[in-house]
Kinemage of the C-alpha trace (Angstrom):
@kinemage 1
@onewidth
@group {chain A} dominant
@subgroup {mainchain}
@vectorlist {calphas} color= white
{ca unk a 1} P -0.011 0.003 -0.007
{ca unk a 2} L 2.851 2.436 0.671
{ca unk a 3} L 4.388 1.622 -2.622
{ca unk a 4} L 1.142 2.478 -4.476
{ca unk a 5} L 0.642 5.751 -2.561
{ca unk a 6} L 4.199 6.863 -3.379
{ca unk a 7} L 3.651 6.107 -7.068
{ca unk a 8} L 0.390 8.009 -7.039
{ca unk a 9} L 2.054 11.012 -5.478
{ca unk a 10} L 4.752 11.025 -8.200
{ca unk a 11} L 2.160 10.862 -10.965
{ca unk a 12} L 0.184 13.665 -9.511
{ca unk a 13} L 3.325 15.825 -9.215
{ca unk a 14} L 4.196 15.322 -12.824
{ca unk a 15} L 0.688 16.189 -13.901
{ca unk a 16} L 0.618 19.411 -11.946
{ca unk a 17} L 4.086 20.286 -13.343
{ca unk a 18} L 2.806 19.913 -16.896
{ca unk a 19} L -0.212 22.124 -16.228
{ca unk a 20} L 1.409 24.989 -14.317
{ca unk a 21} L 5.015 24.905 -15.418
{ca unk a 22} L 6.772 27.861 -17.245
{ca unk a 23} L 6.823 28.009 -21.073
{ca unk a 24} L 10.311 27.121 -22.511
{ca unk a 25} L 12.285 30.016 -24.002
{ca unk a 26} L 12.242 29.718 -27.854
{ca unk a 27} L 15.645 29.282 -29.488
{ca unk a 28} L 17.461 32.416 -30.582
{ca unk a 29} L 17.148 31.394 -34.326
{ca unk a 30} L 13.326 31.796 -34.252
{ca unk a 31} L 13.351 35.658 -33.529
{ca unk a 32} L 11.285 37.870 -35.952
{ca unk a 33} L 13.783 39.488 -38.411
{ca unk a 34} L 13.905 43.306 -38.608
{ca unk a 35} L 12.276 45.009 -41.633
{ca unk a 36} L 14.659 45.162 -44.681
{ca unk a 37} L 16.477 48.445 -45.232
{ca unk a 38} L 15.712 49.614 -48.855
{ca unk a 39} L 16.577 52.707 -50.698
{ca unk a 40} L 13.626 54.959 -51.511
{ca unk a 41} L 13.302 58.181 -53.544
{ca unk a 42} L 10.672 60.934 -53.817
{ca unk a 43} L 9.365 61.535 -57.378
{ca unk a 44} L 9.651 65.109 -58.515
{ca unk a 45} L 8.001 66.355 -61.774
{ca unk a 46} L 10.578 67.848 -64.311
{ca unk a 47} L 11.015 68.573 -67.978
{ca unk a 48} L 12.509 65.566 -69.622
{ca unk a 49} L 14.144 65.426 -73.055
{ca unk a 50} L 14.655 62.308 -75.006
{ca unk a 51} L 16.126 61.811 -78.425
{ca unk a 52} L 14.950 59.507 -81.211
{ca unk a 53} L 17.593 58.439 -83.705
{ca unk a 54} L 17.250 57.978 -87.379
{ca unk a 55} L 19.852 56.851 -89.974
{ca unk a 56} L 20.647 59.677 -92.410
{ca unk a 57} L 22.450 60.341 -95.654
{ca unk a 58} L 24.035 63.745 -96.273
{ca unk a 59} L 23.836 65.753 -99.485
{ca unk a 60} L 25.185 69.154 -100.306
{ca unk a 61} L 22.832 72.108 -100.719
{ca unk a 62} L 23.348 71.616 -104.472
{ca unk a 63} L 24.863 68.713 -106.312
{ca unk a 64} L 25.015 69.772 -109.948
{ca unk a 65} L 25.967 67.290 -112.595
{ca unk a 66} L 28.075 68.937 -115.390
{ca unk a 67} L 27.156 67.529 -118.851
{ca unk a 68} L 28.377 68.696 -122.276
{ca unk a 69} L 25.760 70.237 -124.587
{ca unk a 70} L 27.712 69.404 -127.752
{ca unk a 71} L 29.961 66.517 -128.815
{ca unk a 72} L 33.682 67.019 -129.003
{ca unk a 73} L 37.058 66.034 -127.712
{ca unk a 74} L 38.165 67.456 -124.377
{ca unk a 75} L 40.871 70.031 -125.251
{ca unk a 76} L 41.606 71.218 -121.668
{ca unk a 77} L 40.613 70.474 -118.102
{ca unk a 78} L 40.973 73.637 -115.950
{ca unk a 79} L 40.240 72.221 -112.478
{ca unk a 80} L 41.316 69.433 -110.116
{ca unk a 81} L 39.179 66.955 -108.215
{ca unk a 82} L 38.227 68.287 -104.810
{ca unk a 83} L 39.033 71.934 -105.815
{ca unk a 84} L 36.906 74.738 -104.481
{ca unk a 85} L 35.512 76.806 -107.424
{ca unk a 86} L 33.218 79.845 -107.987
{ca unk a 87} L 30.107 80.162 -109.998
{ca unk a 88} L 31.053 80.963 -113.691
{ca unk a 89} L 34.555 79.495 -113.415
{ca unk a 90} L 35.760 77.711 -116.543
{ca unk a 91} L 35.962 73.945 -116.071
{ca unk a 92} L 36.443 72.289 -119.494
{ca unk a 93} L 37.240 73.393 -123.030
{ca unk a 94} L 36.083 71.146 -125.973
{ca unk a 95} L 37.805 71.068 -129.409
{ca unk a 96} L 35.792 73.310 -131.766
{ca unk a 97} L 37.546 72.988 -135.115
{ca unk a 98} L 34.593 71.181 -136.677
{ca unk a 99} L 32.221 73.656 -135.176
{ca unk a 100} L 34.243 76.527 -136.598
{ca unk a 101} L 34.056 74.966 -139.966
{ca unk a 102} L 30.290 74.715 -139.607
{ca unk a 103} L 30.098 78.328 -138.419
{ca unk a 104} L 32.048 79.499 -141.486
{ca unk a 105} L 29.706 77.621 -143.826
{ca unk a 106} L 26.712 79.071 -142.073
{ca unk a 107} L 28.062 82.578 -142.239
{ca unk a 108} L 28.707 82.094 -145.982
{ca unk a 109} L 25.060 81.055 -146.412
{ca unk a 110} L 23.963 84.195 -144.691
{ca unk a 111} L 26.077 86.350 -147.013
{ca unk a 112} L 24.681 84.566 -150.099
{ca unk a 113} L 21.118 85.013 -148.855
{ca unk a 114} L 21.776 88.660 -148.256
{ca unk a 115} L 23.204 89.249 -151.699
{ca unk a 116} L 20.066 87.551 -153.133
{ca unk a 117} L 17.798 89.939 -151.164
{ca unk a 118} L 19.752 93.020 -152.165
{ca unk a 119} L 19.635 91.952 -155.873
{ca unk a 120} L 15.815 91.424 -155.834
{ca unk a 121} L 14.895 94.654 -154.087
{ca unk a 122} L 15.471 96.990 -157.149
{ca unk a 123} L 13.827 94.512 -159.446
{ca unk a 124} L 10.671 94.513 -157.308
{ca unk a 125} L 10.738 98.383 -157.242
{ca unk a 126} L 10.820 98.429 -161.117
{ca unk a 127} L 7.957 95.802 -161.123
{ca unk a 128} L 10.268 93.419 -163.087
{ca unk a 129} L 9.587 90.563 -160.600
{ca unk a 130} L 6.780 89.994 -158.128
{ca unk a 131} L 6.917 90.853 -154.435
{ca unk a 132} L 6.549 87.196 -153.661
{ca unk a 133} L 10.031 86.411 -154.906
{ca unk a 134} L 11.586 89.082 -152.634
{ca unk a 135} L 9.682 87.810 -149.572
{ca unk a 136} L 10.869 84.247 -150.319
{ca unk a 137} L 14.457 85.453 -150.484
{ca unk a 138} L 13.993 87.342 -147.207
{ca unk a 139} L 12.725 84.176 -145.548
{ca unk a 140} L 15.719 82.274 -146.801
{ca unk a 141} L 17.950 85.008 -145.348
{ca unk a 142} L 16.313 84.608 -141.947
{ca unk a 143} L 16.741 80.881 -142.037
{ca unk a 144} L 20.417 81.205 -142.806
{ca unk a 145} L 20.869 83.635 -139.884
{ca unk a 146} L 19.109 81.225 -137.619
{ca unk a 147} L 21.423 78.337 -138.684
{ca unk a 148} L 24.444 80.613 -138.069
{ca unk a 149} L 23.278 81.560 -134.564
{ca unk a 150} L 22.687 77.840 -133.733
{ca unk a 151} L 26.200 76.929 -134.778
{ca unk a 152} L 27.596 79.938 -132.960
{ca unk a 153} L 25.810 78.926 -129.721
{ca unk a 154} L 27.273 75.394 -130.049
{ca unk a 155} L 30.755 77.079 -130.159
{ca unk a 156} L 30.013 78.862 -126.885
{ca unk a 157} L 28.890 75.564 -125.408
{ca unk a 158} L 32.416 74.283 -125.927
{ca unk a 159} L 33.411 76.389 -122.952
{ca unk a 160} L 31.931 74.627 -119.954
{ca unk a 161} L 31.580 76.681 -116.826
{ca unk a 162} L 30.273 75.973 -113.290
{ca unk a 163} L 26.661 77.094 -112.636
{ca unk a 164} L 27.336 77.270 -108.801
{ca unk a 165} L 29.943 77.744 -106.055
{ca unk a 166} L 31.226 74.478 -104.678
{ca unk a 167} L 33.619 71.670 -104.829
{ca unk a 168} L 34.606 69.556 -107.820
{ca unk a 169} L 33.947 65.936 -107.584
{ca unk a 170} L 35.401 62.962 -109.635
{ca unk a 171} L 36.554 63.836 -113.188
{ca unk a 172} L 36.225 60.526 -115.108
{ca unk a 173} L 37.115 62.044 -118.482
{ca unk a 174} L 40.567 63.505 -119.149
{ca unk a 175} L 42.044 65.647 -121.817
{ca unk a 176} L 41.560 63.986 -125.285
{ca unk a 177} L 38.391 61.986 -124.340
{ca unk a 178} L 35.516 62.223 -126.787
{ca unk a 179} L 32.398 63.338 -124.850
{ca unk a 180} L 28.633 64.066 -125.807
{ca unk a 181} L 25.375 64.848 -124.181
{ca unk a 182} L 24.167 61.229 -124.246
{ca unk a 183} L 27.196 59.551 -122.613
{ca unk a 184} L 26.774 57.419 -119.477
{ca unk a 185} L 28.090 59.694 -116.766
{ca unk a 186} L 28.673 63.501 -116.398
{ca unk a 187} L 31.892 65.205 -116.892
{ca unk a 188} L 32.007 65.943 -113.145
{ca unk a 189} L 29.748 67.079 -110.277
{ca unk a 190} L 29.914 70.365 -108.509
{ca unk a 191} L 28.787 70.140 -104.886
{ca unk a 192} L 27.819 73.184 -102.790
{ca unk a 193} L 28.341 72.044 -99.216
{ca unk a 194} L 28.096 75.382 -97.584
{ca unk a 195} L 24.906 73.860 -96.183
{ca unk a 196} L 24.233 70.140 -95.834
{ca unk a 197} L 20.943 68.439 -96.066
{ca unk a 198} L 20.417 65.309 -94.009
{ca unk a 199} L 17.690 63.039 -95.432
{ca unk a 200} L 16.113 60.321 -93.179
{ca unk a 201} L 13.022 58.125 -93.251
{ca unk a 202} L 10.163 57.585 -90.623
{ca unk a 203} L 7.615 54.806 -90.565
{ca unk a 204} L 3.940 55.578 -89.924
{ca unk a 205} L 4.226 55.228 -86.145
{ca unk a 206} L 7.303 57.455 -85.909
{ca unk a 207} L 5.664 60.060 -88.175
{ca unk a 208} L 2.625 60.206 -85.892
{ca unk a 209} L 4.713 60.483 -82.800
{ca unk a 210} L 6.706 63.308 -84.438
{ca unk a 211} L 3.539 65.191 -85.399
{ca unk a 212} L 2.279 64.979 -81.886
{ca unk a 213} L 5.537 66.355 -80.474
{ca unk a 214} L 5.865 69.234 -83.042
{ca unk a 215} L 4.629 72.741 -82.303
{ca unk a 216} L 1.490 73.726 -84.218
{ca unk a 217} L 0.405 76.830 -85.995
{ca unk a 218} L -2.983 78.476 -86.081
{ca unk a 219} L -4.240 75.861 -88.576
{ca unk a 220} L -3.086 72.988 -86.253
{ca unk a 221} L -0.321 72.170 -88.684
{ca unk a 222} L 3.278 71.391 -87.866
{ca unk a 223} L 5.199 74.679 -87.526
{ca unk a 224} L 8.685 73.725 -88.561
{ca unk a 225} L 10.075 77.186 -87.898
{ca unk a 226} L 9.347 76.658 -84.182
{ca unk a 227} L 10.511 73.116 -84.153
{ca unk a 228} L 13.364 72.287 -81.773
{ca unk a 229} L 16.925 71.998 -82.891
{ca unk a 230} L 18.098 68.525 -83.891
{ca unk a 231} L 21.591 66.994 -83.559
{ca unk a 232} L 23.722 65.089 -86.093
{ca unk a 233} L 25.937 62.152 -85.022
{ca unk a 234} L 28.705 61.713 -87.589
{ca unk a 235} L 30.047 58.371 -88.819
{ca unk a 236} L 32.826 58.570 -86.273
{ca unk a 237} L 30.229 58.570 -83.482
{ca unk a 238} L 30.887 62.211 -82.541
{ca unk a 239} L 28.171 64.847 -82.444
{ca unk a 240} L 28.526 67.600 -85.120
{ca unk a 241} L 29.071 70.897 -83.152
{ca unk a 242} L 26.436 72.896 -85.102
{ca unk a 243} L 22.689 72.144 -84.393
{ca unk a 244} L 20.360 71.757 -87.302
{ca unk a 245} L 16.664 72.280 -87.921
{ca unk a 246} L 14.015 70.098 -89.615
{ca unk a 247} L 13.310 71.785 -92.887
{ca unk a 248} L 10.855 69.254 -94.497
{ca unk a 249} L 8.632 66.410 -93.564
{ca unk a 250} L 6.803 64.706 -96.399
{ca unk a 251} L 3.476 63.568 -94.921
{ca unk a 252} L 2.520 61.385 -98.016
{ca unk a 253} L 3.368 57.784 -97.010
{ca unk a 254} L 5.024 55.662 -99.640
{ca unk a 255} L 2.672 52.724 -100.187
{ca unk a 256} L 5.586 50.432 -101.094
{ca unk a 257} L 7.969 51.100 -98.164
{ca unk a 258} L 5.336 52.411 -95.644
{ca unk a 259} L 7.600 55.282 -94.768
{ca unk a 260} L 8.006 59.019 -95.396
{ca unk a 261} L 11.131 61.150 -96.137
{ca unk a 262} L 12.180 64.074 -93.951
{ca unk a 263} L 15.126 66.457 -94.051
{ca unk a 264} L 17.162 68.433 -91.611
{ca unk a 265} L 19.576 71.220 -92.669
{ca unk a 266} L 22.936 71.893 -91.076
{ca unk a 267} L 25.268 74.844 -91.719
{ca unk a 268} L 28.737 73.645 -92.823
{ca unk a 269} L 30.961 76.710 -92.493
{ca unk a 270} L 34.068 74.626 -91.652
{ca unk a 271} L 33.430 72.055 -94.396
{ca unk a 272} L 33.493 69.227 -91.844
{ca unk a 273} L 30.632 67.490 -93.495
{ca unk a 274} L 30.778 65.916 -96.964
{ca unk a 275} L 28.084 65.157 -99.530
{ca unk a 276} L 27.402 61.369 -99.534
{ca unk a 277} L 28.387 60.890 -95.910
{ca unk a 278} L 26.145 58.952 -93.541
{ca unk a 279} L 25.307 59.404 -89.766
{ca unk a 280} L 22.369 59.654 -87.422
{ca unk a 281} L 19.786 62.469 -86.817
{ca unk a 282} L 18.724 62.935 -83.166
{ca unk a 283} L 15.347 64.566 -82.765
{ca unk a 284} L 14.428 65.689 -79.354
{ca unk a 285} L 11.001 65.154 -77.629
{ca unk a 286} L 10.283 67.316 -74.521
{ca unk a 287} L 7.973 66.041 -71.862
{ca unk a 288} L 6.704 68.781 -69.500
{ca unk a 289} L 6.299 68.094 -65.751
{ca unk a 290} L 6.889 64.322 -66.184
{ca unk a 291} L 8.442 61.824 -63.927
{ca unk a 292} L 11.365 59.546 -64.764
{ca unk a 293} L 11.124 56.134 -62.974
{ca unk a 294} L 14.220 53.877 -62.926
{ca unk a 295} L 13.737 50.438 -64.606
{ca unk a 296} L 15.138 48.787 -61.528
{ca unk a 297} L 12.202 50.241 -59.371
{ca unk a 298} L 9.548 48.519 -61.466
{ca unk a 299} L 8.051 44.940 -61.523
{ca unk a 300} L 5.919 43.260 -64.099
{ca unk a 301} L 2.455 41.879 -63.244
{ca unk a 302} L 0.048 40.569 -65.881
{ca unk a 303} L 1.569 42.683 -68.560
{ca unk a 304} L 1.591 45.880 -66.418
{ca unk a 305} L 4.367 47.824 -64.874
{ca unk a 306} L 4.085 48.559 -61.131
{ca unk a 307} L 6.108 50.286 -58.488
{ca unk a 308} L 6.095 49.994 -54.674
{ca unk a 309} L 4.884 53.187 -52.966
{ca unk a 310} L 5.973 53.932 -49.354
{ca unk a 311} L 3.179 54.873 -46.936
{ca unk a 312} L 3.534 57.013 -43.854
{ca unk a 313} L 3.774 53.921 -41.569
{ca unk a 314} L 6.609 52.518 -43.648
{ca unk a 315} L 4.481 49.909 -45.227
{ca unk a 316} L 4.447 49.522 -49.028
{ca unk a 317} L 1.767 49.061 -51.609
{ca unk a 318} L 1.907 48.551 -55.360
{ca unk a 319} L 0.772 51.246 -57.858
{ca unk a 320} L 0.455 50.759 -61.594
{ca unk a 321} L 2.161 53.277 -63.826
{ca unk a 322} L 1.187 54.526 -67.301
{ca unk a 323} L 4.376 54.622 -69.424
{ca unk a 324} L 4.420 57.140 -72.321
{ca unk a 325} L 8.125 56.784 -73.337
{ca unk a 326} L 11.322 54.913 -72.611
{ca unk a 327} L 14.642 56.401 -71.585
{ca unk a 328} L 18.077 54.840 -71.248
{ca unk a 329} L 17.492 54.683 -67.447
{ca unk a 330} L 13.826 53.684 -67.293
{ca unk a 331} L 10.462 55.093 -68.115
{ca unk a 332} L 8.627 58.456 -68.409
{ca unk a 333} L 5.247 58.877 -66.740
{ca unk a 334} L 3.033 61.986 -66.976
{ca unk a 335} L -0.136 61.049 -65.310
{ca unk a 336} L -1.348 59.082 -62.214
{ca unk a 337} L 1.390 60.222 -59.842
{ca unk a 338} L 1.011 62.792 -57.115
{ca unk a 339} L 3.882 65.177 -56.465
{ca unk a 340} L 5.984 64.015 -53.491
{ca unk a 341} L 5.127 60.306 -53.934
{ca unk a 342} L 7.973 58.133 -52.513
{ca unk a 343} L 8.746 54.725 -54.245
{ca unk a 344} L 11.112 51.880 -53.433
{ca unk a 345} L 14.228 52.025 -55.754
{ca unk a 346} L 15.927 48.751 -55.107
{ca unk a 347} L 15.130 45.149 -54.106
{ca unk a 348} L 11.650 45.233 -55.521
{ca unk a 349} L 11.750 41.584 -56.598
{ca unk a 350} L 12.138 40.466 -52.962
{ca unk a 351} L 9.309 42.355 -51.339
{ca unk a 352} L 5.577 42.193 -51.527
{ca unk a 353} L 2.496 44.336 -51.044
{ca unk a 354} L 1.817 45.228 -47.396
{ca unk a 355} L 5.319 44.562 -46.070
{ca unk a 356} L 7.030 47.030 -43.654
{ca unk a 357} L 10.507 48.250 -44.686
{ca unk a 358} L 13.152 50.432 -43.175
{ca unk a 359} L 13.455 53.292 -45.747
{ca unk a 360} L 16.832 54.597 -46.699
{ca unk a 361} L 16.874 57.997 -48.404
């Protein structure tokens, strides 16, 4: 009986100990971690400029092909390739011996016709012959004069001068070459590069975007005179120091290519640019009072871009953004954001809506 009572007391003691004993201290590894420290930033509206680039081909203000108007052998070449010349300067001289012979023959015909008219005049006055014969002779005289003037003009065409200021291009035909107006290539090309025209193409979407960004006149048409300056990136990757302006935008879309041609003009006082060169045109688009959001601060959810907004109690919540343009750093947003909104700038892939963070500014 004593043994049983001792066992009973031990069992009762163990039961009471399990009911009223102290709770064990949890291990140190199970402690609640502190909120993550993440960099945040306040969004401030500003004027943002981005540039759209288009491949371009440069042409001189004038590229004039020089063709002979008459056939003949090149007697002399007065210029060198690449030489700067003035309007009216002599470029080529063609051999004119044959033309001179034709001119002499035409002049002789004029003299013969004149003699005939002089002979018939007194005969008409004495009524020996009819007036019709004299008028016929006069017509023949006029025809002879016209032939002579035509030959004389051809002789003047043997002296080929430049119609514009500029630089001489390639000269494929040298002294002694036979040239004519129906040959395959011109004698040379004179390029006026005091101003250079940069031609580029835009597709329909790019054209519409450019129209929307351009200033408008009273008729709601693009006002190119008020258009912003554009930049030219040369073939070596450097920006041309002088800004240019858009001078023409063809708004008729080519049905074959689906594009339109536009042109920007650049002054070329130092002759840095050359006709035939290539490069890129940079056209600015200015967004007023817009926000630039870094790409690293956004997440994708069901095809939409979202950012995490910091609330007053340091909790975060997602907010969709309406992107209107891309930049090298991120995205431009105009609407849907209140001034002073603070967003999380880093670690956005490791946090979720409703979390508490420790903001670092």
